[in-house]
C-alpha positions in Angstrom: 0.1 0.3 -0.1 1.3 3.4 -1.1 2.4 5.7 1.5 1.6 9.4 2.1 4.0 12.1 3.5 1.2 14.8 5.3 0.9 17.8 7.8 -2.0 18.8 8.9 -3.5 20.5 12.0 -4.7 18.6 14.9 -8.2 19.5 17.0 -5.9 21.8 19.1 -4.6 23.6 16.5 -0.6 22.1 16.5 1.0 21.3 13.5 2.0 17.7 13.0 3.9 16.2 10.0 4.2 12.4 9.5 3.4 9.5 7.1 0.1 7.5 6.4 -0.5 4.4 4.6 -3.8 4.6 2.3 -5.0 3.2 -1.2 -5.1 6.9 -2.6 -4.8 10.4 -2.0 -8.2 11.0 -1.5 -8.3 8.0 0.8 -5.2 9.4 3.1 -7.1 12.3 3.5 -10.7 10.8 4.6 -8.3 9.1 7.1 -6.8 12.1 8.5 -10.3 13.7 8.4 -11.4 11.3 10.8 -9.4 11.3 12.6 -10.2 14.9 13.3 -7.1 16.4 11.5 -7.5 20.0 9.3 -5.0 18.8 6.4 -2.9 21.2 5.1 -0.6 19.0 2.6 -0.6 15.4 1.6 1.7 13.6 -0.9 2.7 10.3 -2.2 6.0 10.0 -0.6 7.9 8.6 -3.5 7.0 12.2 -4.7 8.6 13.9 -1.2 12.3 14.6 -1.5 14.6 11.8 -0.7 14.8 12.0 3.2 14.3 8.4 3.6 17.4 7.2 1.5 21.0 6.7 3.5 21.9 5.4 7.0 21.4 6.3 10.9 24.8 5.7 12.1 25.1 4.4 15.4 26.0 7.4 17.5 22.3 8.6 16.1 20.1 5.8 17.6 22.3 6.5 21.0 21.6 10.0 21.3 17.9 9.3 20.3 17.8 6.7 22.9 18.8 8.1 25.9 16.9 11.6 25.0 13.5 9.3 24.6 14.3 7.8 28.3 15.2 11.4 30.0 12.1 12.5 28.4 9.7 10.0 29.7 12.0 9.8 33.1 10.5 13.3 33.1 6.8 12.4 32.8 6.4 13.7 29.1 3.9 11.5 26.9 5.3 8.9 24.5 3.4 11.0 21.7 5.2 13.9 22.5 8.1 13.3 23.9 8.7 11.2 20.0 7.0 14.4 18.2 10.1 16.4 19.8 12.6 13.7 19.4 11.7 14.0 15.3 11.9 17.5 15.3 15.1 17.9 17.3 17.4 15.0 15.6 19.6 16.2 12.9 19.9 13.1 10.9 16.9 13.6 8.4 16.7 9.7 7.7 15.7 9.3 11.6 13.4 12.5 12.0 11.3 10.5 8.8 11.4 7.3 10.8 10.7 9.0 13.7 7.5 10.6 12.3 6.2 7.5 10.8 6.6 5.7 14.6 4.6 8.9 15.9 1.8 8.4 13.4 1.9 4.5 14.7 1.6 5.1 17.9 -1.3 7.4 17.4 -3.0 4.7 15.4 -2.6 2.9 18.5 0.0 0.5 18.1 2.6 -0.4 20.8 6.2 2.0 20.3 7.5 -1.6 20.0 5.4 -2.6 16.9 6.0 0.8 15.8 9.9 0.2 16.0 9.5 -3.1 14.4 8.5 -1.3 11.2 11.9 0.0 10.6 14.4 -2.9 10.8 17.1 -1.0 9.2 16.8 1.9 11.9 16.2 -0.4 15.2 17.2 -3.8 15.3 15.5 -7.0 16.8 17.6 -6.8 20.0 16.4 -3.0 20.6 12.6 -4.1 19.7 12.4 -6.8 22.1 13.7 -4.7 24.4 11.3 -1.8 24.2 8.2 -4.2 24.2 9.7 -5.8 27.6 10.3 -2.4 28.9 6.8 -1.4 28.0 5.1 -4.6 29.5 7.0 -4.0 32.7 6.4 -0.2 32.9 10.2 0.7 33.2 10.5 1.7 29.4 12.8 4.8 30.7 15.1 2.5 32.8 15.2 0.1 29.4 16.3 2.5 26.7 19.4 4.2 29.5 20.4 0.4 29.4 19.9 -0.1 25.4 22.1 3.2 24.8 24.7 2.1 27.6 24.5 -1.2 25.5 25.0 -0.2 22.2 27.9 2.5 23.3 29.7 -0.5 24.6 29.1 -2.7 22.1 29.8 0.2 19.2 33.3 0.9 21.0 33.8 -3.3 20.6 33.0 -3.0 17.1 35.3 -0.3 16.3 38.5 -1.6 18.2 38.0 -4.9 16.3 38.0 -2.8 13.0 40.7 -0.6 14.0 43.1 -3.5 14.4 42.3 -4.0 11.0 43.2 -0.8 9.5 47.1 -0.8 10.1 47.7 -3.8 8.5 45.4 -3.1 5.2 47.4 0.4 4.7 50.5 -1.4 5.2 49.4 -3.8 2.6 48.3 -1.0 0.3 51.1 0.8 0.6 53.6 -2.3 -0.1 51.4 -3.4 -3.0 51.8 0.1 -4.5 55.3 0.8 -3.9 55.7 -3.2 -5.8 53.8 -2.2 -8.8 55.4 1.0 -9.3 58.6 -0.5 -9.3 57.4 -3.3 -11.5 55.7 -1.3 -14.3 58.3 2.2 -14.3 61.4 1.4 -12.9 62.6 -2.3 -13.4 62.0 -1.8 -17.1 64.5 1.2 -17.2 67.2 -1.5 -15.7 66.0 -4.0 -18.3 66.9 -1.6 -21.2 70.3 -0.9 -19.7 71.1 -4.9 -19.3 70.1 -5.4 -22.6 72.3 -2.6 -24.0 74.9 -4.7 -22.2 74.7 -7.9 -23.1 75.5 -9.2 -19.8 74.2 -12.3 -18.6 71.9 -12.0 -15.6 72.0 -13.3 -12.0 68.3 -15.7 -11.1 67.3 -13.2 -9.3 66.8 -10.3 -11.5 65.6 -12.7 -14.3 62.6 -13.4 -12.0 61.9 -9.8 -10.9 62.4 -9.0 -14.8 59.6 -11.6 -15.7 57.3 -10.6 -13.0 58.0 -7.1 -14.4 57.0 -8.5 -18.2 54.2 -10.1 -17.2 52.4 -7.6 -14.6 52.9 -5.1 -18.4 51.1 -7.6 -20.2 48.8 -9.4 -18.1 47.7 -6.6 -15.9 44.1 -7.1 -17.2 44.7 -10.8 -15.8 45.1 -9.8 -12.4 42.3 -7.7 -12.3 39.9 -10.4 -13.4 41.8 -12.9 -10.9 41.0 -10.5 -8.2 37.6 -10.0 -9.0 36.2 -13.2 -9.7 38.2 -14.4 -6.9 36.1 -11.7 -4.3 32.9 -12.9 -6.0 34.0 -16.5 -6.0 34.5 -16.2 -2.0 31.3 -13.8 -1.3 29.3 -16.6 -3.1 31.2 -19.6 -0.8 30.6 -17.5 2.1 27.0 -16.8 1.8 26.5 -20.8 1.5 25.8 -22.5 4.9 28.7 -24.7 4.8 31.0 -21.7 3.6 30.2 -19.3 6.3 31.1 -22.2 8.9 33.9 -23.4 7.5 35.5 -19.9 7.3 34.4 -18.5 10.4 35.6 -21.6 12.0 39.2 -20.8 9.9 38.9 -17.3 11.7 38.7 -18.2 14.9 41.6 -20.3 14.8 43.8 -18.1 13.2 47.0 -17.0 15.1 46.6 -14.1 17.0 43.7 -12.5 15.0 41.5 -15.5 16.2 42.3 -14.7 19.5 40.7 -11.2 18.9 37.7 -12.6 17.5 37.1 -15.1 19.9 37.1 -12.6 23.1 35.3 -9.7 21.2 32.3 -12.7 20.2 32.7 -13.7 24.1 32.2 -10.4 25.1 29.4 -9.5 22.9 27.6 -12.7 23.6 27.8 -12.5 27.4 26.9 -8.4 26.9 23.5 -8.8 24.9 22.3 -11.6 26.8 22.9 -10.4 29.8 21.2 -6.7 28.8 18.3 -8.9 27.4 17.6 -10.6 30.5 17.7 -8.1 32.8 15.3 -6.4 31.1 12.7 -8.8 31.1 13.0 -10.5 28.0 13.0 -14.6 28.5 16.4 -16.3 28.2 14.7 -18.4 25.8 13.8 -15.4 23.0 17.3 -13.7 24.5 19.4 -16.5 23.2 17.2 -16.5 20.2 18.2 -12.8 19.3 21.8 -12.9 20.9 23.0 -15.8 17.9 21.5 -13.8 15.5 23.9 -10.9 16.5 26.8 -13.2 17.3 28.7 -12.1 14.0 30.5 -15.5 13.8 28.8 -18.5 12.7 30.5 -21.1 15.0 29.3 -18.9 17.8 26.1 -18.7 16.8 25.8 -22.3 16.6 27.4 -22.8 20.0 24.1 -20.2 21.6 21.4 -21.7 19.5 22.3 -24.9 20.8 22.5 -23.9 24.5 18.8 -22.4 23.8 17.9 -26.1 22.3 19.6 -27.5 25.4 17.6 -24.7 28.2 14.0 -25.7 25.9 14.7 -29.5 26.9 15.2 -28.7 30.3 18.9 -28.5 30.4 21.4 -25.8 31.2 23.1 -23.3 29.4 26.4 -23.9 30.2 26.4 -27.4 28.9 26.7 -27.1 25.5 28.5 -23.9 25.3 31.4 -26.0 26.4 31.0 -28.6 23.9 31.7 -26.1 20.9 34.7 -25.5 22.0 34.0 -21.5 21.4 33.6 -20.4 25.1 37.1 -20.4 27.6 36.4 -22.6 30.6 36.4 -19.7 33.1 33.2 -18.6 31.0 31.6 -21.4 31.6 32.4 -22.1 35.0 30.9 -18.4 35.4 27.7 -18.7 33.5 27.1 -22.3 35.3 27.5 -20.4 38.7 25.1 -17.7 37.4 22.4 -20.2 36.6 22.7 -21.9 39.9 22.7 -18.8 42.1 20.1 -17.1 39.9 22.0 -14.1 38.8 23.1 -15.0 35.5 22.1 -11.4 34.0 24.8 -9.9 36.5 27.2 -12.8 35.6 27.5 -12.3 32.4 27.4 -8.6 32.5 31.0 -9.6 34.4 32.1 -11.2 32.3 31.6 -8.9 29.4 33.2 -5.8 31.1 36.3 -8.7 31.6 36.5 -9.2 28.1 35.9 -6.0 27.2 39.5 -5.1 29.0 40.7 -8.4 27.3 39.5 -7.2 24.0 41.4 -4.1 24.5 45.0 -6.2 25.3 44.5 -8.8 22.8 44.1 -5.8 20.3 47.3 -4.0 21.5 48.9 -7.4 21.6 48.2 -8.0 17.9 49.4 -4.1 16.9 52.6 -4.9 18.4 52.9 -8.5 16.6 51.7 -7.0 13.2 54.4 -3.8 13.3 57.4 -5.5 12.9 55.9 -7.9 10.7 54.9 -5.6 8.3 58.1 -3.8 8.6 60.4 -6.9 7.6 57.6 -7.9 5.0 57.9 -4.5 3.1 62.2 -4.5 3.7 62.3 -7.9 2.4 59.8 -7.5 -1.0 60.9 -3.8 -1.9 64.1 -3.9 -1.0 64.9 -7.8 -2.3 63.7 -6.6 -5.8 66.3 -3.0 -5.2 68.8 -5.8 -4.5 67.8 -8.1 -7.7 68.3 -4.8 -10.2 72.0 -4.1 -8.2 73.3 -7.7 -8.7 74.2 -7.5 -12.4 75.6 -3.7 -12.1 77.6 -5.0 -9.3 78.9 -7.9 -11.9 79.4 -5.2 -14.4 82.1 -3.4 -11.7 83.7 -6.5 -11.0 84.3 -7.2 -14.6 85.9 -3.8 -15.5 88.2 -3.9 -12.9 
């Protein structure tokens, strides 16, 4: 059904802007009149400026959530709080989404149901926690927990991504240096050696061969990289491929340790936040499995959900997966026995946040000398290979 953006005045004279679903423009006007609103403007959403196109940054959602919590805690009605948020948000996409949420809440939907219509802005975890907050009458508290959770989770993701930037930049610089040498520098030496007619050492012949191949078949290398990437992407899209790649990533030296610890931190913080917010443990495990970010971890979480559904504990299947460290398993088991699982999970998450920091620092300290050695060996080796015939020419002259 088409959506129409409208501007209208309420019975109290307040000017409102939101969206409404209707079969036609006349139907939209009729619906608004039934709601006792004086229509100012109605336009089909596809004909309005492209405010719904774009993305919403995590930071925008965090600010929205904190402000929403503060307003509710101050006693403002839900609709009024959302209306204020729609006007003061700096992100035009979030503004439009919030206006649609206002309309849905005014139409009788719960806040959770209204948010669920916008999965690009509000995750399943977000919606479930809001639903639990509405049911328990503690929506302001839940929203504040959500904001804190999202900030910590975003910081964790940025740490892991930040660890990947440095080696990526170094490898990019190395590749650029090698390409420049092979295309522009090596041919000059090759012409000089050809004019002398000197027999070339093996390292020099190898480098010259690489230069000739790159100049003659550069398109083949680009095609290989392109189709290799597409092939990997297609393989990773399959269930078996994703499982094997994710398992391999967790077993990788140093990097696997970072990924494992970040997965543990994300799992424990997400599940702990959901349980403490009133979400059932079965629903919490299902949501957490979807946000795990690694198929091996996700399968382990789903196995623990099946275990609980069958009357067993969470810790047993987690231990069988081999993903989670023994300390984590033991602490979860203690939390289950004492009835303080949410608090125990939060403690584990705090501990592993620090562990991720240490693991990322260790990864960077290891990668730095490795990258320097790599650059020195490759670039330096090519330079030395080009100078070997020159040394032979000098010896011959002497």
